[in-house]
RODO-2510 file (C-alpha; in nm, 4 decimals, decimal comma):
residues 116
     n   res          X          Y          Z
     1     m     1,8948    -2,5927    -2,4673
     2     k     2,0684    -2,2846    -2,6047
     3     r     1,7353    -2,1512    -2,7316
     4     i     1,5770    -2,1850    -2,3878
     5     v     1,8624    -1,9910    -2,2270
     6     l     1,8452    -1,7181    -2,4917
     7     l     1,4680    -1,6996    -2,4670
     8     s     1,4855    -1,6779    -2,0877
     9     a     1,7456    -1,4027    -2,1085
    10     a     1,5323    -1,2082    -2,3568
    11     i     1,2259    -1,2359    -2,1322
    12     l     1,4190    -1,1227    -1,8246
    13     l     1,5679    -0,8306    -2,0146
    14     s     1,2268    -0,7162    -2,1376
    15     i     1,0810    -0,7411    -1,7865
    16     n     1,3674    -0,5362    -1,6421
    17     v     1,3392    -0,2681    -1,9100
    18     g     0,9621    -0,2433    -1,8624
    19     a     0,9911    -0,2234    -1,4857
    20     y     1,2644     0,0415    -1,4900
    21     a     1,1681     0,3249    -1,2582
    22     n     1,2920     0,6815    -1,2770
    23     q     1,4456     0,8814    -0,9970
    24     c     1,2476     1,1544    -0,8250
    25     a     1,4590     1,3660    -0,5896
    26     v     1,2518     1,5670    -0,3418
    27     n     1,4316     1,8380    -0,1462
    28     f     1,2863     1,9285     0,1932
    29     t     1,3661     2,2556     0,3699
    30     r     1,1864     2,2886     0,7009
    31     n     1,1291     2,6052     0,8985
    32     a     1,0891     2,5097     1,2637
    33     c     0,8673     2,6632     1,5258
    34     p     1,0774     2,8614     1,7765
    35     g     1,2718     2,6262     2,0022
    36     k     1,1634     2,3162     1,8057
    37     e     1,4559     2,2970     1,5638
    38     v     1,5878     1,9636     1,6951
    39     e     1,2496     1,7934     1,6558
    40     s     1,1651     1,9572     1,3230
    41     f     1,4997     1,8818     1,1627
    42     k     1,5092     1,5221     1,2929
    43     k     1,3546     1,3929     0,9679
    44     c     1,6630     1,5265     0,7854
    45     d     1,9098     1,3760     1,0333
    46     g     1,9338     1,7048     1,2230
    47     n     1,9708     1,9268     0,9171
    48     k     1,7317     2,1978     0,8055
    49     s     1,7389     2,0596     0,4487
    50     c     1,7808     1,7200     0,2882
    51     t     1,6951     1,5348    -0,0302
    52     k     1,5162     1,2030    -0,0487
    53     v     1,5173     1,0001    -0,3684
    54     s     1,2367     0,7669    -0,4664
    55     e     1,1608     0,5591    -0,7711
    56     v     0,8608     0,6682    -0,9787
    57     t     0,7210     0,5767    -1,3175
    58     s     0,6707     0,9269    -1,4600
    59     a     0,7340     1,2980    -1,4174
    60     q     0,3695     1,3417    -1,3164
    61     e     0,4115     1,0898    -1,0371
    62     c     0,7191     1,2810    -0,9188
    63     q     0,5090     1,5996    -0,9038
    64     k     0,2501     1,4148    -0,6933
    65     v     0,5190     1,2857    -0,4571
    66     a     0,6550     1,6390    -0,4164
    67     m     0,3105     1,7872    -0,3487
    68     k     0,2283     1,5161    -0,0920
    69     s     0,5589     1,5951     0,0805
    70     c     0,4192     1,9349     0,1794
    71     a     0,1831     1,7727     0,4298
    72     n     0,2568     1,8877     0,7846
    73     d     0,0993     1,6979     1,0729
    74     r     0,3396     1,8413     1,3318
    75     l     0,1784     2,1843     1,3488
    76     d     0,3500     2,2902     1,6723
    77     i     0,6935     2,1660     1,5585
    78     t     0,7347     2,2573     1,1900
    79     k     0,6218     2,6064     1,0941
    80     s     0,6485     2,5554     0,7173
    81     k     0,8285     2,3693     0,4409
    82     v     0,9733     2,4460     0,1028
    83     i     0,9617     2,1430    -0,1256
    84     t     1,1415     2,1328    -0,4590
    85     a     1,1867     1,8302    -0,6822
    86     s     1,3735     1,6985    -0,9810
    87     f     1,2924     1,4113    -1,2120
    88     q     1,5864     1,2354    -1,3739
    89     g     1,8030     1,5313    -1,2697
    90     k     1,5815     1,7971    -1,4294
    91     p     1,4058     2,0490    -1,2016
    92     m     1,0298     2,0057    -1,1710
    93     k     0,7785     2,2868    -1,1405
    94     t     0,4214     2,3082    -1,0155
    95     a     0,1268     2,3337    -1,2534
    96     s     0,1597     2,7136    -1,2489
    97     g     0,5381     2,7069    -1,2939
    98     k     0,6599     2,7565    -0,9349
    99     d     0,9662     2,5842    -0,7926
   100     d     0,8177     2,5437    -0,4416
   101     f     0,5418     2,2832    -0,4438
   102     c     0,4173     2,4021    -0,1039
   103     a     0,3297     2,7403    -0,2577
   104     e     0,0335     2,5609    -0,4205
   105     y    -0,0349     2,3043    -0,1476
   106     a    -0,4106     2,2906    -0,0827
   107     n    -0,3789     2,2706     0,2994
   108     r    -0,1102     2,5358     0,3293
   109     d    -0,3249     2,7732     0,5359
   110     k    -0,4395     2,4914     0,7675
   111     e    -0,1013     2,3294     0,8249
   112     f     0,1594     2,6058     0,8052
   113     n     0,2337     2,8914     1,0449
   114     r     0,0473     2,7249     1,3339
   115     c     0,3208     2,7445     1,5975
   116     q     0,1874     2,8052     1,9470
***
């Protein structure tokens, strides 16, 4: 009986260690279209900036999360964003070494600076 308990504990411990996810902290700073500050900042509980933490499996996944965070589907509400990230407390950079992931965001010209 003792062996079964020890074996079960060892299996559970190995599953937990293998499934351990790392923290990816993505910092959002939104620049609102004129007069749209309340709506634009709503995603950060009314603040211009906030940080959201998610669990990821690697630094590369954290970079992907940060880059995807640049997406802006509220063109007439949010003028632009600055997205920075850290993985396990260490600052992340883009492929070319920039702090702001939105500086290299593929749809930047289509989705930013479109206020009416």
